[in-house]
C-alpha positions in Angstrom: 0.0 0.0 0.0 1.2 3.5 -0.7 1.2 6.5 1.6 -0.3 8.7 -1.1 -3.5 8.7 -3.1 -1.6 8.9 -6.3 1.2 6.9 -7.9 4.4 9.0 -7.3 5.8 7.7 -10.6 3.0 9.4 -12.4 4.4 12.8 -11.4 7.1 12.4 -14.1 4.3 12.3 -16.7 2.6 15.5 -15.5 4.2 17.6 -18.3 2.4 15.4 -20.8 -1.1 16.5 -19.6 -2.8 18.0 -22.6 -0.4 16.6 -25.1 -3.2 14.9 -27.0 -5.9 17.5 -26.3 -4.4 20.9 -25.5 -7.7 22.8 -25.7 -9.2 20.5 -23.0 -6.1 20.8 -20.8 -6.3 24.6 -21.0 -10.0 24.5 -20.0 -9.2 22.2 -17.1 -6.4 24.3 -15.8 -8.3 27.5 -16.2 -11.1 26.0 -14.1 -8.7 24.5 -11.6 -7.0 27.8 -11.2 -10.3 29.6 -10.7 -11.5 27.1 -8.1 -8.3 27.4 -6.1 -8.1 31.1 -6.4 -7.8 33.1 -3.2 -10.9 32.5 -1.1 -13.1 30.7 -3.6 -13.1 27.5 -1.6 -13.3 29.4 1.7 -16.4 31.4 1.0 -18.3 28.9 -1.1 -18.4 31.1 -4.3 -18.3 29.4 -7.6 -15.7 30.6 -10.2 
């Protein structure tokens, strides 16, 4: 069993995210950035 919820070996592949679908990767990271922007998770506001 691992001590993490992810496979640490997969971190080496992180740069390949979006390689096959860059437009979807951009949308995902735009959303991800908005969700984790300062205070969005703290005050319950949607991006």
